[in-house]
N, C-alpha and C positions, 0 to 999 in steps of 0.2 A: 339557336339551331346551329348545328356544327356545319362548317363550310364544306361544300364539295370541291370538285376540280372544274366547274364551270363549262362542262362540255355541252350542256343543255342551255346555256345563257340566252335568254330572250326567246327561246323556242316556245311556242304554243302547244300546248299537249292535253289530250283528253285520255283519262284513266278511268275505265269501267270497273265496276266491283272494287271500288276503291275504300270501302269503309273498314275492311279486315284483311288480314292475311298477306298474300302477295301483293294485292292491289294496294293495301296501305303502305306497306314497305316501299313499293315502287313510288308512290305519291311522296313519301317523306324523302326519298333519295332525290327525285326529279327536283323537289323544292330546293334541296340543298345545292343541287347543280345549276340552279338559275331558270328552271323552267317557269313559264306562266301555265297556271294549271285550271282546267275543267275536271273536277272529280264527280263521278256518278257512282250511284248505287241505288238499290230498290229500299235499303235500310236508311231512313232518313237522319235519325238521332246520332248514331256514330259517324255518320258521313258529315254532319254538321259541326259535331264535336272536333273531329281531325281538322277540317277546313280552318277552324278558329284558331287551333293549335299552330298550324302551319302559317296562318296570317300573323300571329304574335312573334313568329320567327322572321317575318319580313317577307314572305311569299305572296304572290298575286294568285288569288285563288277565287275561282267561280265553282257553285255547285249545281248539280242537277240531279233531283230525286226521281227515278223512274226504273222501269223494266226493259232491258235491252231487247226482248222478244216482242214488245209491242212497237210496231213501225214509227208511230208519232212519237213516242218516248225516244227512240234511238235517234231520229232524225233531230229532235230537241236537244239531245246530249251534244251531238256533233256541231249544230248550228251555233251552240253557245259559245265555242271557240271563236268563231269568226266575229260574232256579235261583240264580245268582250275585248279580244285581242287583234281582230283584223284579219285572221288568218289561222289556218290549222297546220302545224308542221309534224305532229306526232300523234298517233293513235295507240294506245296500248289495249287491246282488247281482251281483257281479263276476266269479266263478269262470267260466272258460271256456278254450277251446283255439281255436288259429287255423290250421287246415290249409290249405294253399295249394294250389290245383290247379284244372284245368278239368275239365269233365264228362267228358271221356275219362281223365283221371288220377284222378278220385277213383273209390274203390271203394264197393260197397254198405256194407262195414264202416267205411269213413271217414265216410260219410254218416250211419250209425247212431251212431258214436261222438260226432260233434259236436252231432248233435240230442239225444243223451242228455245231454251236459254243459252245451252253451250253451241247450238248449231245455227239456227236461225237469227239468234242475237248477234253472233259474230259475225255472219254474213251481212246483216243490216248495218251494223256500226262500221264494219269495213266498206260497205258500199257508199254510205253517204260520207265518209272520211275520203274516200277516192273523188267523189264528187266535189268535195270542198277543197281539196289539194290542187286539182287539175288547173284552174285558173291561176294559181300563184307558183307553178313551176315544180310542184311535187311535194315529198314529204316521205316520212317513215312510218310504217304499220308494224307493230309487234303483237302477234297473237299468242294466246297461252294454249299450247297443247299440252302433252303429257307423255311419260314414258308409255302409258295406256295408249297414246295415239300413234305409237310406232311398234308396239309390241302386245301381245295379249298377256291378260292377266286374269285370275280367278276373281269372280263376284264382282264383275265390272262390265255386265252384259249390256247396259245401257250407256253408262259413262265412257266406257273405252270407245265404243264406235262413234260417240259424240266427238271425242277427242281426234279420232282419225278424220272427222270432218275439218277439225281445226288444222290439221296437218296438210290435208288436200287443198283446203282453200288458201292455205299461205302459198303453196307450191304454184297453184294455178294463177292467182292473183299476181304473184311475182312475175311470172312470164308475160302476164297480159298487159301489165302497166310499167314494165321496166323502161321502156322507151319514152315514156312520159314522165319520168324522174321520179317515180314512186317506188320505193324499195318496201317489200313485205317479206317478214321474217317471223319466227316463231321461237319460242323456249319450250322445252319438254322437260319439266321438273320430275324428279322423283318424288318420293314421299316427303312433304315438307311440314315442319312443326308450326302448322296454323293453329289458330284458336281451336278449330274444329278437331283437329287431330290430337290436340293437348288434352282436350276432354275426354278422349277415349280412355285415358288411365283411369278415370273415376267411373267407368261403366264396367259391368260384368265381363270378365275376360279380356278387357280391354288392354291391360298391361301386358299380358301374354301376346296378344295380337301385335302391339308395338314392338316388342322384343323380335318377334319373328320378322317383321318388316325391316328392323334395324338389321338383322343378320343377312338380309336379302341384298342389301346394298353393301358393295365391297368396301367401302369407307367404315363400315360398321355404325353408322348413326344416320339420323335423318338431317335432312336440309334444313337451312333456316330461311324464312321469307326474304331477309337482306340479301341472302346469295342469289336468289333468283333476280331480285331486283337489279343487282349490279349487271347481271348478263342482259337484262331488259335494256338498260341505260346504255350499254355499249352498242346494242342492235339500233337502238334509236339514234345514236348520236353519228356525226360525221366521220367518227373514226371507223365506222362501218360502211363507207361510202360505196365500196365495190361489193358488198355481201347483200344478195338477195335470193329469196328461195331456199333459205337455209333453215333447218329445225335444229336448234343447239340443246342438246341434253345438259341438264343441270341436276345430275342425278347420282352423284357418288359412285360411278362406275356401274350402275345397274345395268345398262343396254350394252356395256362392253362384254358382258359374260357370255 
């Protein structure tokens, strides 16, 4: 495992949705930077495979398979940090789904599902993280918002509002808990080359769709999961000690247009 810069050395961190994409890249970077990790996901096999890989590189890793939208599962994910490492210093509230469709295409069930995972699940993990951090003097929470949580986009009638929840939750929790030593920030990625996005090239019309998306980003390309992970690590670290309530775009200039 390549060495990091030790910004997170010894910190106990929970990363939700860690099996793939931005969550996986964050787990890998946190491990390089010395964090002790609780990795969670609803997908057990890839989560356990990642944990084994990180352990071989010398990282301390615990895993919890579960659904962030289920209260008992969310509580169990957060509790695992204190049980294994004695405290929780960092939460990366990353777990989420990205259904695409306009208001005519999205069903009530689609709406309820994305709000349960991306909204309720983020609230629950943040709630239990705050509860765990208070007795030990505070910590840092980084939520995953999106450019769709700061501006409107087509075909995101359910996902976009769910990410506005992430943005709002970040700001309100930041104000609510700043005087108790808990910082709450968010990143707002543009379109990132995750496993799901990469598969679009093999779907009908997918290559053309991706080309259009790339042109919408002033840098003319998609982002990489590792680029978002680096922003998350900064906000989680003591280097960001006077930053709370911020929503940091990692979007190749998309929101600057």
